[in-house]
C-alpha positions in Angstrom: 30.8 33.0 -13.2 27.1 32.5 -12.4 26.2 31.8 -8.8 25.5 28.2 -8.3 22.0 27.2 -7.1 21.9 25.2 -3.9 20.5 21.7 -4.6 17.6 21.1 -2.3 14.3 19.1 -2.2 10.8 20.3 -1.4 9.8 19.4 2.1 7.6 16.4 2.5 8.5 14.9 -0.9 9.9 11.4 -1.0 13.3 10.4 -2.5 15.3 7.3 -1.9 18.9 6.3 -2.6 19.3 3.6 -5.3 19.8 0.7 -2.9 16.6 1.8 -1.0 14.7 2.2 -4.2 15.7 -1.4 -5.2 14.2 -2.7 -1.9 11.1 -0.5 -2.3 10.6 -1.7 -5.9 10.9 -5.3 -4.8 8.1 -4.6 -2.2 5.9 -3.3 -4.9 6.6 -6.3 -7.2 5.6 -8.7 -4.4 2.3 -6.8 -3.8 1.6 -6.7 -7.5 2.2 -10.5 -7.6 -0.5 -11.0 -4.9 -3.0 -8.8 -6.7 -2.5 -10.7 -10.0 -2.7 -14.1 -8.3 -6.1 -13.1 -6.9 -7.5 -12.0 -10.3 -7.3 -8.2 -9.8 -6.5 -6.2 -13.0 -4.1 -3.2 -13.1 -5.2 0.4 -13.6 -3.2 3.6 -13.9 -5.1 6.8 -13.9 -3.6 10.3 -14.6 -1.9 12.3 -11.7 -3.9 15.4 -12.9 -7.7 15.5 -13.0 -10.2 18.3 -13.8 -10.8 20.1 -10.5 -14.6 19.7 -10.6 -14.1 15.9 -10.9 -11.5 15.5 -8.2 -13.2 17.8 -5.8 -16.6 16.2 -6.2 -16.3 14.0 -3.1 -13.9 16.2 -1.0 -14.7 18.9 1.5 -13.4 20.5 4.7 -9.8 19.9 5.4 -9.2 17.9 2.3 -9.8 20.9 0.1 -7.1 22.8 1.9 -4.6 20.1 1.2 -5.2 19.7 -2.5 -2.6 21.0 -5.0 -4.8 23.0 -7.5 -3.7 25.3 -10.4 -4.7 26.4 -13.8 -2.9 26.1 -17.2 -4.6 28.4 -19.7 -8.3 27.9 -19.2 -8.0 24.5 -17.6 -8.6 24.2 -13.8 -6.9 21.1 -12.6 -5.8 19.3 -9.4 -3.2 16.7 -8.5 -4.9 13.5 -7.2 -4.9 13.3 -3.4 -6.0 9.6 -3.4 -6.7 6.8 -5.9 -10.4 6.4 -5.1 -11.9 9.4 -6.8 -10.0 8.7 -10.0 -11.3 5.1 -9.8 -14.9 6.4 -9.5 -14.4 8.7 -12.5 -12.9 5.8 -14.5 -15.7 3.3 -13.6 -18.4 5.9 -14.4 -16.8 6.7 -17.8 -16.4 3.0 -18.8 -19.3 1.3 -17.0 -20.6 -0.2 -20.2 -17.3 -1.7 -21.1 -16.2 -3.2 -17.8 -17.0 -6.7 -16.3 -18.7 -6.6 -12.9 -17.7 -7.1 -10.2 -14.8 -5.0 -11.4 -11.7 -5.9 -9.5 -8.8 -3.5 -9.9 -5.5 -2.6 -8.2 -3.5 0.5 -8.5 -0.1 1.6 -7.1 0.8 5.2 -7.6 1.9 8.5 -6.1 -0.7 10.9 -4.6 -0.2 14.5 -3.3 -1.5 16.3 -0.2 -0.3 19.7 0.9 -0.4 18.9 4.6 2.3 19.7 7.2 5.2 17.2 6.8 6.0 15.2 9.9 7.4 11.8 10.8 5.6 9.2 8.7 3.5 11.7 6.8 4.5 13.2 3.4 3.2 15.5 0.8 4.0 13.0 -1.9 3.6 9.4 -1.2 2.5 6.1 -2.7 -0.9 4.5 -2.3 -1.4 0.8 -3.0 -5.1 0.1 -3.5 -7.3 -2.7 -4.5 -11.1 -2.4 -4.9 -14.1 -4.5 -5.9 -17.0 -2.6 -7.5 -20.4 -4.0 -8.1 -23.2 -3.1 -10.6 -26.3 -2.3 -8.5 -25.4 -4.7 -5.7 -22.3 -6.3 -4.2 -22.2 -9.5 -2.1 -20.7 -9.4 1.4 -18.2 -12.0 0.0 -16.4 -9.1 -1.6 -15.7 -7.6 1.9 -14.2 -10.8 3.0 -12.1 -11.1 -0.2 -10.6 -7.6 0.3 -9.7 -8.4 3.9 -8.2 -11.8 2.8 -6.3 -10.0 0.1 -4.9 -7.5 2.6 -3.7 -10.4 4.8 -2.0 -12.1 1.8 -0.2 -8.9 0.9 1.6 -8.9 4.2 2.2 -12.6 4.2 4.0 -12.2 0.8 6.2 -9.5 2.5 7.0 -12.0 5.3 5.2 -9.9 7.9 2.7 -10.8 10.6 -0.3 -8.5 10.6 -3.3 -8.0 12.9 -6.5 -7.0 11.1 -9.2 -5.3 13.3 -12.7 -5.3 11.8 -15.9 -3.6 12.5 -19.2 -2.6 10.8 -20.3 1.0 10.9 -24.0 0.1 10.7 -23.9 -1.1 14.3 -23.0 2.3 15.7 -25.1 4.1 13.1 -28.1 2.0 14.1 -27.8 2.9 17.7 -27.5 6.6 16.8 -30.7 6.2 14.7 -32.4 4.6 17.7 -31.6 7.6 20.0 -32.4 10.1 17.2 -28.9 11.4 16.9 -28.3 10.6 13.2 -27.9 14.3 12.4 -24.8 14.3 14.7 -23.3 11.0 13.4 -20.3 12.6 11.8 -19.3 14.5 14.9 -20.0 11.6 17.2 -17.9 9.2 15.0 -15.0 11.7 15.2 -15.2 11.7 19.0 -15.5 7.9 19.2 -12.5 7.5 16.9 -10.4 9.0 19.6 -11.4 6.5 22.2 -8.0 4.8 22.4 -6.1 8.2 22.3 -7.7 10.4 25.0 -9.1 9.8 28.5 -12.6 8.3 28.9 -13.9 11.3 30.8 -12.9 13.6 27.9 -14.8 11.3 25.5 -17.9 11.5 27.7 -17.6 15.3 28.0 -17.3 15.8 24.2 -20.3 13.5 23.6 -22.4 15.3 26.1 -21.5 18.6 24.4 -23.1 17.1 21.2 -26.4 16.6 23.1 -26.2 13.0 24.4 -27.3 12.2 27.9 -25.2 10.1 30.4 -26.8 6.8 29.6 -26.5 7.3 25.8 -22.8 8.1 26.3 -22.2 5.0 28.3 -24.0 2.8 25.8 -22.0 4.2 22.9 -18.7 3.7 24.7 -19.8 0.2 25.7 -20.5 -0.7 22.1 -17.3 0.9 20.8 -15.2 -1.0 23.3 -16.4 -4.4 22.1 -13.4 -6.5 20.9 -12.7 -10.2 20.3 -14.2 -12.9 18.2 -16.7 -11.5 15.8 -19.3 -14.2 16.6 -19.0 -13.4 20.3 -19.4 -9.7 19.8 -22.6 -10.4 17.7 -24.0 -12.7 20.3 -23.3 -10.2 23.1 -25.0 -7.3 21.3 -27.9 -9.1 19.7 -30.4 -8.0 22.4 -28.7 -4.6 23.1 -30.7 -2.7 20.6 -33.7 -3.7 18.3 -33.1 -1.0 15.7 -33.3 -2.4 12.2 -30.0 -0.8 11.0 -28.2 -2.0 14.2 -29.4 -5.6 13.6 -28.5 -5.4 9.9 -25.0 -4.4 10.9 -24.8 -7.4 13.3 -26.0 -9.7 10.6 -23.5 -8.4 8.1 -20.7 -8.7 10.7 -21.7 -12.3 11.4 -21.9 -13.1 7.7 -18.5 -11.6 7.2 -17.0 -13.9 9.8 -18.4 -16.9 8.0 -16.9 -15.7 4.6 -13.5 -15.0 6.2 -13.4 -18.5 7.5 -14.1 -19.9 4.0 -11.2 -17.7 2.7 -8.9 -19.1 5.4 -8.2 -15.7 6.8 -6.6 -16.1 10.3 -5.4 -12.7 11.4 -8.7 -11.0 12.0 -10.2 -9.8 15.3 -13.4 -7.9 15.9 -13.1 -4.3 17.2 -16.1 -2.0 17.1 -13.7 0.9 17.9 -12.5 0.8 14.3 -14.6 3.6 12.7 -12.4 5.1 9.9 -12.6 8.8 9.3 -14.0 8.9 5.8 -17.8 9.5 5.6 -18.3 7.3 2.6 -17.7 4.1 4.5 -21.1 2.6 5.2 -20.6 -1.0 6.4 -17.5 -3.1 6.9 -14.4 -1.2 7.9 -11.0 -2.5 8.9 -7.4 -1.5 9.8 -4.2 -3.5 9.7 -1.4 -3.3 12.2 2.0 -5.0 12.3 1.9 -7.6 15.0 2.3 -5.9 18.4 2.3 -2.5 16.7 0.0 0.5 17.3 0.2 2.4 14.1 -2.0 1.3 11.2 -0.2 0.3 8.0 -3.3 -0.1 5.9 -7.0 -0.1 6.0 -10.2 -0.4 4.0 -14.0 -0.7 4.0 -17.3 -0.8 2.2 -18.9 2.2 0.5 -22.4 2.1 -0.9 -22.1 4.2 -4.1 -18.7 4.9 -5.4 -19.8 6.8 -8.5 -22.7 8.7 -7.0 -21.3 12.0 -8.2 -20.7 10.8 -11.7 -23.4 8.4 -12.6 -27.1 7.6 -11.9 -26.3 3.9 -11.6 -25.7 2.6 -8.1 -22.2 1.0 -7.9 -21.3 -0.2 -4.4 -17.8 -1.2 -3.6 -15.3 -2.3 -1.1 -11.6 -1.6 -1.0 -8.3 -2.0 0.8 -5.1 0.1 0.9 -1.6 -0.7 2.1 0.2 2.4 3.4 3.3 1.4 1.4 5.4 4.5 2.0 4.7 4.5 5.7 5.3 0.8 5.9 8.6 1.0 4.1 9.8 3.8 6.5 8.8 1.7 9.6 10.5 -1.4 8.2 13.7 0.5 7.4 13.9 2.1 10.8 13.3 -1.4 12.5 16.1 -3.1 10.5 13.8 -5.3 8.5 16.0 -5.2 5.4 19.0 -7.0 6.8 20.6 -8.1 3.5 21.9 -5.7 0.9 20.4 -6.1 -2.5 22.1 -5.3 -5.8 21.0 -5.0 -9.4 24.3 -6.5 -10.6 25.2 -10.2 -10.6 28.7 -9.8 -12.0 31.0 -6.8 -12.4 33.4 -7.4 -15.3 36.9 -6.1 -15.0 38.9 -5.7 -18.3 42.3 -4.4 -19.3 43.2 -2.0 -22.0 43.5 -4.7 -24.7 40.5 -6.7 -23.5 37.9 -3.9 -23.2 35.9 -4.9 -26.3 36.1 -8.6 -25.4 34.7 -7.7 -22.0 31.9 -5.6 -23.6 31.0 -8.4 -25.9 30.9 -10.9 -23.0 28.7 -8.5 -21.0 26.3 -8.2 -23.9 26.1 -12.0 -24.3 25.5 -12.5 -20.6 22.8 -9.9 -20.5 21.0 -11.5 -23.4 21.2 -14.8 -21.5 19.5 -13.3 -18.4 22.6 -12.6 -16.3 22.8 -9.0 -14.8 26.4 -8.2 -15.9 28.0 -4.8 -15.8 31.4 -3.9 -17.3 33.6 -1.4 -15.3 34.9 0.2 -18.5 36.4 3.4 -17.1 40.2 3.8 -17.7 41.4 2.8 -14.2 43.9 0.4 -12.8 43.0 -3.2 -11.9 43.3 -2.4 -8.2 41.0 0.7 -8.6 38.4 -1.4 -10.4 38.4 -4.1 -7.7 38.0 -1.4 -5.1 35.1 0.1 -7.0 33.4 -3.3 -7.3 33.8 -3.8 -3.6 32.4 -0.3 -2.9 29.3 -1.1 -5.0 28.8 -4.3 -2.9 28.7 -6.7 -5.9 29.0 -10.4 -5.0 31.1 -11.5 -7.9 33.8 -10.1 -10.1 34.7 -11.6 -13.5 38.3 -10.9 -14.7 38.7 -10.8 -18.4 42.4 -10.7 -19.3 44.3 -11.8 -22.4 44.7 -15.5 -21.2 41.0 -15.7 -20.4 40.0 -14.4 -23.8 42.3 -16.9 -25.6 41.2 -19.9 -23.5 37.5 -19.0 -23.4 37.4 -19.4 -19.6 37.0 -16.5 -17.3 38.2 -16.0 -13.7 35.2 -15.5 -11.4 35.9 -14.2 -7.9 33.5 -14.5 -5.0 33.9 -11.1 -3.2 32.5 -12.6 0.1 34.9 -15.6 0.3 37.7 -14.5 -2.1 37.5 -17.9 -3.7 38.2 -18.0 -7.5 37.2 -20.4 -10.3 37.5 -20.5 -14.0 34.3 -20.9 -16.0 33.3 -20.9 -19.6 30.5 -18.6 -20.9 28.0 -21.5 -20.8 29.0 -22.4 -17.2 28.6 -18.7 -16.1 25.1 -18.6 -17.6 24.2 -21.9 -15.9 25.5 -20.6 -12.5 23.6 -17.4 -12.5 20.3 -18.5 -14.1 19.7 -21.9 -12.7 17.6 -20.5 -9.8 15.9 -17.8 -11.9 
């Protein structure tokens, strides 16, 4: 006899039990409902892309995490996010799309990083973006932030959205002639809430900043509160044109957010975001009183710069749906069991076909019915229905078939009632 292979799963790859998958799928359906209600159209790009396409905007550590291989003469990669495939799609179809182009996409992405708590090699991204043709109004930034808030509201969750504008810090760096070090400086400032202040100053000084410049950068980055108050407080701090433009955009964003009725936003200039392509508005979302981000987004000036001569600025948002689901599961968010079955039908030897026919008619009428057709005793079938956590059992015996009334048992209360086919359909579809 051949040696059996031990069943095992690759580390860092996500797999849920059916009851968990049902809950996760319901979350995705709720998010998709929000996107559609807000006039975003669906997009589904391939998991595999040509390597030169997918690697066009990557670099550094990202390259090391990408799954890359060849098949025949084709050099290809598995997508590591949904943004680069979006850029490729928009560049290919720019003459066929309506702008601003508003799309959403929910799909798996792959990164070969070290698996750890809350971080996977295979995970879902849930993105929505607005892409402009040559220009894009600041209203789009507000719409994305508003959309982000609505996603969490649909899930019944309170969220805190912290917003900034990268032009403000970039303008100050331009003022002190440190633009060439902006990437390294942003990386240091992004750690402001994670490491001691003295260490931040030391790292900034190592990048060539003097003591006063370090203090000013930290002072700007620590500004939090109402957006209008932050703008007023910094208006005379620096006269640099880019700095002032960032303040103006920040102030304009606040006005647009008010028009959208967005209520969960707070200004925080410490929100920087790690990606270099963010050029203006940036934001991160946190569960109320939580420290870990469960989503983020921002403005980028030219999404398709590597694929097209046409300038196409955009703004996007992303819900960290895999991470969010893990956090909610650990915190007991899903208190009620969910089941894909409304009724489990129990038959006897001589009523099997009648039960199958009844199941088929119920399904055609919109009732999720399932017949326990295995050759087991009545007691064993009842035990099986209970194990599956179904709420109702429908007993189909000889008398029920003759009378056209079936015994429906509530598995929670043990109460029973006899119902016709029509009454069954009415009971299980009146709310749906």
